[in-house]
N, C-alpha and C positions, 0 to 999 in steps of 0.2 A: 272430609271431616279432619280437623287438625288432631294430631296425637295429643292425648291428655298430658298436661304438664306435671300433674301430681297423680301418683298411683298409691292410694292409701292401703295400708295393711289392716288386718282385723282389729288391731288396737288403735287405729286412727292415724298412726305415724306414717309419713310417707316413705316409700322405698327410696333409699338414697345411694345405694351401690351403683356406681357408674356403669358397670358391666350389666347388671340387671336392667337398668334403664334403657341401655342400648338394645338388649334383647326384646324388652317390652315394646319399644318403638318399632323395631323391625317386624315383630309379630303383628302389631297394629296395622302397619302399612300392608303387609301381606294379606291379612284378613280382609281389609278394606278392598283390596284389588280383587280377591276371589269373590267376595260378596257382590261387588259392583258388576263383575263379568257375568255371574250367575243371574243377577237381577235383570240386566240388560238383555241377555240371551232369552230368558223366559218371556219378557215383555215383547221382544221382537218376534217370538214365536206364537204370540197371541194370548199368553197368560195375563190375567187381570193384575195390574200393578198392585192393588190392595191385597189380593190373595197371595202374591209372591212376598209382599212385605210381611204379612201375617205368618206365612210359613217359615220365613227366615227367622222371625222373632220367636216362633215356637221352637225352632232348632236350637237357638241360644238358651231358651228356658229349659230345654230338656237335657242340657249338658250336665253330666254327672261329675261331681267334684273328685279330683284325683287323691284327695286325702282319705285314708282309710278311717272308717268310723265317723266321718264327717256328716253333719246333719245339713250341710249346705246343699 
């Protein structure tokens, strides 16, 4: 999956800082690599593809916002 071109902020405006965009792109690539490896390993070890997809999605859904007092 290609790195998103636009990273919207809460107010809808895109992140425009070059350094922030660089970090976001690096993180996106790293997360993709780790998720792909975990998915492939699980499937090759016999885990259902759909179950692994669901569990990875659940993992993302369960992430807690780093903002204190956030309702996100």
